[in-house]
N, C-alpha and C positions, 0 to 999 in steps of 0.2 A: 503494500499500499504506500502510495507517495504521501508524503509527510506535506503540511501546508506549513511556511513556505517549502517548496522542494529543496534538497539538500545536495550541493553538486562537489565534486572533484573537479579541479582544473589541474592538467599535467602539460607542463611546459612554463617558462618564465618569461618569453621574449615579447617583441611588440602586439602580436597578433592576440598572445595569451592575455596581456594587460586588456585589449578590447575586449576580449570574452569576460573576462571578470566585471570591468565598468558596465558592459551592457546587463548582464547577469544581475547587478545590483539594481540597476535601474527599472528592471522588470519584476524585482521582488523575489529573486532566487538567493539563497544563502548558500554561497561558497564556502565550504567548510573544511577544505584542505587544498594544499597546494604540493606538487610534484614535480622537481627541476631534475636536472641532469646528473647532479651528486647531494648527498644529504645536506652539506654544508648551503649549496646553492638554494635548497628547498628552504630551509631556516630562514636564510636572507631575504629570498624573493617572499614568503609570507609575509614578514615583517614590513617589507617595501608595501606590498599591497593589504596591508591589514588584515589577513587573513588568520585564523586561530591555529591551524596548525600547518607545519613544513614536514611532510613526511619522505623518508627516504627513498620510497618505491611503492608505486600503483598497488601493490596487495597490501602493503602495510596501511594504505591510506583508506582502503575500501574496508579492512578488519577494523578499525579505528575509528571511522567518521559517521558510519549510519548513513551514508549516502545513496542516493536514490539514482542519480545520473553522473557521468565523467564527460570532460571536454577534452579532445587531445589535439593538444597544439604543439607537436614536437617535430622534428626532423623525419622526414618522408619515411625512412626506413624502419622507423620505431611504431610506423602506425599500426600494421598488422598484428603485432605482438601485444601493443595496450587496449586495441581494441577487441581482441580474442579475449584477454583476462577480464576485461569489464563485463561482456558478453556473458562469460562463463559464469562470473559471481550474479549475475541476474539484473545488472544493471543498465540503464538505457545510455546510450551513447551518441555524442556528436565529435565527429571526428574533422579536424581539417583537411583540405585537398592536399594531393590525393588521398584517395582511399587506402591504397597500397602502392607498391611499385611494380606490380605485376598482375596479370589475369588472374593467374593462378593462387596467388593469395587474397584478391578480391573474391574470388569463386567461392575461396573456404568459408570468408567471412559471410556473403550471402547465403550461403547454406545453411549456416548457424541460425541466421535470422528467420530464414524461413521456417523454420519449425519452432519459433516461439512469438510471444505476444510483445515482444520490446521494441520501444521506438527506438529509430536510429537515422542519422540526418549526417551528410557530407555537407561541408559549409561553402557552397557555392552562392557566396552572398549577392552577386550581380545581379542575379535573376531579381532582386528587392527593390532595385530602383524603380519610384514611380512611373518614370517614363519608358523604361525596360518593360514594365507591365503593360502601359500604353501600346507601344509597339506590337508587343504579342498580341493582345486584343484585337488591333487592329487587321493584323495579319491574318488571325483566326476567324476573323468575320468576313474576310474576303476584300475587304476595302483596298488592298495592294494588287489583287490578282494573282495570278501565276508568278511565282518568283524565279527570275533567271539567274541571276548570281548574287551571292554572299558574300561581302568583302570584310573581314574581320580582323582585328589585332589587338595585342597588347603589348605597348612599349614602353620600356624604363630604362634608367641608367645606372642600376645596379653595379654594372660590370664595366663601365663606360673606359676607365683607365684601367693602365696595366698595372697598378698597384692595389686595385680594388680586390676585395675577396668576399667570398659568400659560403655559407656552408654545403650550399646546392652543388658546389664544384667538386664536392668530395662524394662520389658514388657510396662510399660507406655510410653516410648519412642522408644525401639525396636521392639515391637511387641511379638507374641507368642514363637517365637525362638530367639536364639541367632546366633550360626554360621550357621545353617541352611537356615536361612533368606537372612541376607545380603551378606556372604559369598557363601552359597549355591546358590544362585539365579544366580551368577555368573557363578559357574560350570555348572548348569543344562543348562544354555543358550550355554555354551562352547561346550559341546558334542554333544547337539542337531544341534547347528551349524556346527561343524565339519561332525558329521556323516551323515548329512541330514535325520536323522531318530529322531522321538520322542519318550520319554520316555512313554510306557503306564502301566507299573506296577511295583511297589516298595516294598521293604521289608526293614524295617529302625530299628535302634537302637540309643539311646541317653545315653551320658556319660556326668558326671559332675566331674571336678577334684578335687574341694575342695567342701565340704558343709559347711565349715566356713569360708567362704572367706570374708575378712575385708571390711567392708564397708566405703565409704568416710566419712572423719571426717564432722561430723554434720548430718549424714545421719541416721534415724532410721528403723531398721527391721521393715518389715511387711509382710503380706502374698502375697504381689505382689513380694518379692525378695527373695522366697522362693528357695533356693539354689539347694534342691534336683530335681527340676523341669527343670532345666538349660540344654541346650545342648550345653557346651564347647566343647564336642567332638560327632560327628554325623558319622554315618556307614549307608550306603545305598546300598542295592542290587537293580540292575534294569532290567528290559527287556523292548527291543527296540521294536517298530514297525515293523521293518524288521527282526526281529528274534535274532538278537544279542544280547547279555548280558552285564551288565555293574557293576562294583564295584566301588564305589565312598567313599572317605574319606574326611572329613571336620574337621579341629582341630584349636582351639585357644591355644593349649597346647604344641606346637611344639618348642622345644627351639633351638635356632641358625636359625630359619627361618622365618624371618621378613615378608616375604609374599611370599610363593612360591604356584605357579600354576602349574600342571602337568596333562598332557593327553598322553595316551599310546594306539594304535590301535594294536591288534593281530588280523592279517588278513590272508587269504589264500595264499597271494602272498609274504608275509612278514610282518614286523612290523613297526611303526613309532612312535616316541616320542618326544614331545615338552615341554621345562621346561622352567617356566620365569625367574629363576635363573642364566641359560643361553640361553637367548631369541633369539638369534643370530645363532643358532645351529638347525637342525633337523636331528635326528637319524633315519635312516632306517636301520632295521636289517633283515638278511637275515640268511639261514642254511647251503646254500650249496656253499657259494660264502662271500666274505669281506663285513662285514657292513659296512655303509657308513654314511657321515656327512655333510649334506649341511649344507653351511653358507649363512648367510643373504646378498646375492649379487644378484644383479638383474641378472646376467651372468649364475647364477647356478640354479634358481627357475624355476618353471612350467610358461607357460606363463601367466595364468589368474592371478599369484602373483605380477609379474613384476611391475604392476603399484600402488603397495603400497608402495614404496620406495621412500624417499624425498630427501635422500642423496646417493652417492655413495657408493659403498661397503665398501670402506675404514672409511667411516663416518657412525658408525652404527647408529640403531632406538633405542630409549627408552620408557620407562613407559609412558612420557606425549605426546609422538609423537602417542600413541595410541588414546589419546584424539583428538589432533590435525587432525588426519584423519579423526575422527568420526564428530566431528565438521563442517570440511570443507564440507563434504557431507550433513550434516543437514542443514548448513546455503546455501549450493549450491540449495538444493530443496526449500528453502524459497525466494530466490532471482531469481531462474530461470535459474542460470547458473550451475546447476547440471546435473547428471545422468537422462535420463528419468523416471527410475525406480529405485532410489536410495537402497541401501542394508544396510543401517543402522537399529539398531534393535527399532521397534515402541512398542507403549504400547500393541499391539495384543501378541508381544512377551513376554512383561511382563506379561501378563496375563496369558500364555502359561505356564511360569516358576512357577506363583501362583498356578495352578492347580496340577503340581507335587508337589510343597511345601505342599500343604495340605492334599496331600496323603500321604506323607513321616509323618505328624503329625499322620493321621489316623492309619498309621500303627504301629507307636509308641505306642500308646493307645490300639491297638487291639493284637499288638504281632501277626501280620501276613501280607500276603502280600494283597495289597489293588491295585486295578485299579484307574488309574489316570482319572479323569473325563476330558470331552472335551467340 
């Protein structure tokens, strides 16, 4: 039985974990334990975030906290083990993306949840911008007509300089890819969610900015840190189930863009584009009449998108609000106060994205088009 307020463990102590903790408190969830990479860091981070317990590992946190939910905000390669530990203990789980680092890992997770009634979610928060919801609603209603081409990208400057370093560069933490996994999983989910169609075939190419990137002090180069194999830039051509085409670009090398998500649809009744650097605007393109710009105001959006606004039009939504909207849906499902069929992204969505990810890897290896397994 879920206590009121729900009691939650957060695994991780980085930037995203901090956002989870802040948003959970805003919606009335009690964060009762924090687990970081070492026992000492767990205690330090718990004190920093004002959490009563800093536990050395997830197993100890579960035994000692009487929690019902776990939020996993760790490097990618830890996701599978952490998720399975929480599920086996009977806890609901929110996992940062990607769900795992391979289809095999993700399938073992999904097979587990298929046989219980636990709630589970992957944190694809970009779905929850109000104008992303409006774009999806317009496409679903047929306003755009048949979609010809989906152009989508995520660009940031995390690795722009040769001295930049990020844990994703180490496959022992990030998994087999760099930008294609953590960042690409967001993009694959977003385009599938907005278009309502899944990617069925891909042709991909990876690029590396610097083959001589500086390692962090105290780090020794070894075969696991082979720079030539890194995907600091990733480009993907895609074919969708509905016959439309896609062009996807992922980059950690984009100076001037701390984090930019963009999706544009070319369709028979016009175009539509949304950009996270201007999240409160939706561009609608026409050839024979003036283009339009819809702003994030409940009075301007389509009916299905009206319920995604927490504030009046003058007070705009932001990045953390996407987490709040998702977590409200998730905890509503746990407590029985949510929608009968909540639309938050589940572990099945995480698995679907990994099928595409693995096809992208196969395409790069074979330098050919590869069908997405299902």
